C-alpha positions, 0 to 999 in steps of 0.5 A: 500500500505504501508503495502505491501511495508513493506515486499517487500524488505524483503529477503526471499524465499517461499519454494514450497517443492512439493512432491519429487521422491525418489532418490537412493543416498539420504542416502549418503548426507554427511557433505562434500557435505553440505560444498561443497554446502555452501562454495560459500556463504563465498568464494563469500562474501555473508555471514560473518559466517554460521552454518548449522545443519542437521538431517537425521533419526538417523544421525546428523551433522553440518558444520561451515564456515566463521567467527563468529567474525572478525579475530576469526575463524569460528563459532561452535555448541555453537556459539550464533545467533539471530534467529529472527522470528523463535521465533514465532515457540516457541511462537506457541508451548507455546500457544499449551502447554496452550491449551493442559492443557485446560485453553485455547480454540483456538477459545476463545477471546484472552485476560487476565484480567492482560494485562491492555487492551483488544484487539480491536474488529470489530463490536463486533467480537473479536480476538481469540487465533488462529487468533493471531497465524495465522496472521489473527487478523487484527493487523498491522505488526508494531504498529504506536507508534513504535518511534524507528522503523528506528533505528538499535535497533528498539524494545529495548524501545518498551514495553508492556505499549506502546503496551497498549497505541497503542491497546487502540486507534487502530481500526481493519480495518476488521473482524478478520479471513478474511485476512492474514496479517503478524504481528510481533506485534500480535505475540509480544502481543500473547507472552505477553498474554501467560506470563500473562496466566501462571503467569510467571515473563517474556517471558524468564521464560515461555520459560524456564519453558515450553520448554528449561528446559525439552529439556536442551536447555540452550543456547536458551535464550532472555537475554545472560549471560556474558559467553554466550555473549562471544560466540555471533556471531558479527552481520552484516547487509551485508558482511563487515558492522557491525550491532547492536544486537536487544533487545526486552524489555518485548515483545520478542515473535515475534523475541527476542530469541537467540540460537545455532546450537546444541540447534536448532538441539535438538529442531528439534529432539523433533519436529520430535518425540515428543514421546521422551519427555515422562517426559513432556506430556504437552510439547509433546502435545504442539508440536503436537498441534503446528504442526497440520494444523490450517489454510488452504493454499491459492494461495497467502499464505501457510497453517499454524500451530501454528507459523509454515508455512506449505510448499506446499507439506503439510509435511514440516514445516518451518520458517525463521527469520531476525534481523538487523544483523542475518538471519536464516531458519529452515525446518522440515519434520516428514514424512521423519524424516529430518530437517535443520537449517541454521544460519548466522550472516549476515542479507542480506543472503537470500541465506542461505534459498535457501541452506537450502531448497536444503539440505532438498530437497536432504535429501527427495530424490529430484533430484538436478542439478550437478552444485548446487554450486550457480554458477548460475546467482542468485549468480554470481557477474559477471552476475549482472549489477554493475552500473556506477561510481559516484563521492564521492561528489555526493553520499554524497548529497544523504546521509540522511533519507527519510520518506515514513510513520512514520514506513517506513524510508529509511536510506541512508549512505556511507560505504567507497565508497559504497552507502548503504540503510537501511529500517525500520526493514529490512537489509541494502543493497548496491545500484548501480548507473544507473546515478547520481540520479537513483540507483538500487538493485541487490537482488530485482527488485527495484530502487530508483530515487532521486530528486537531484537539481543542488546543495545541497542534494537530496530532496526526493527519489522514490521507484520504484517497481512492476510498482508502485512509492512511494515518501519518503521525506527527514527528519532531 
């Protein structure tokens, strides 16, 4: 149940991308139209800053809205964002380059003698490379010894030595390959194993050696130079609420990459046509192998390549990403020769995924409603319940940290007169009052019921969602 809850409040869309019917005007989709579609997100304070890059055959264009840093104007093609879990696509391609040269077989046991520990097995059945790359290893979303899980920079101090300690005691709950369970930890360890396999000094060096140097993606990095730091967008958990950047010690393979609109458009172009990389056959082969479907879809889950999620149309590859202060999404379709990357310096920004999916659909020729300016109820503040007014003294009694498990902590705090709730490794969101002790989210169907005595602070809260109630107790 807890593993379910860890993903319940993650704001992401699940693109269906059904086969589309060609539309005669699809070739006329322009930067002006993309700007028109995106503008409501900044005008209505959904995101602080937003960059969108589009590839449509031989055409490329980008748009930039809002502010990269407060008071400093809009972002541009060289503004640097955290891309979060889109990093997994890069890690999947790195795995593909290793298999391409045949030092690895995807169905072999995932291990390296220099890793310090072997992955756990289940009744003698080991985890293979493919299971790590398709979230079917049996490893959990997060390790249980992630001590800083509730902090604003949760992975900064979690390194490979701590991962080794976790793996030495962790017991797989089931046979590898039998069930999908999205795992940041699995991808972090996959990246670490690939570094060892290649004999690289770090994940960043491996990334540079195998991908970014060939593609001349100089701003796609884990660690920023001083000059790059000056171009980094200011992170926000939600509009107007600043957040911390995320650092990843020596395990950045699941979410530690930073990049720009320009670099990500270069990346999409290489994915669309790996043959253009004639100077690096190993990378071209890795791109192709990562693109292939390696795990079939089910009713609940998308098919997968290596790192890629495969949409229901069977053609479009995609992945989204989110850190404490950034949100991103990428769609690429080879059959149509189109791609979209959307980057925002606002974590609570699932609307950019909807925007990007609309754009990729429009490029592919799908029909779109004439009033697609997000004026519908999903984006219209006036259509959403706003809650009742609660006095500041009462809200202060709700402030605190409430623990459901060691890796699932609610952080309730005030920003001016707004009650904000952060959850371990998820964005901070505003909640609204039904009554003094009952609060609700606008962006997901969930409520918080506080145990509020006559005097003094709240003793606990209950998360109410999907007919379930889970109690989190106040902690120091």
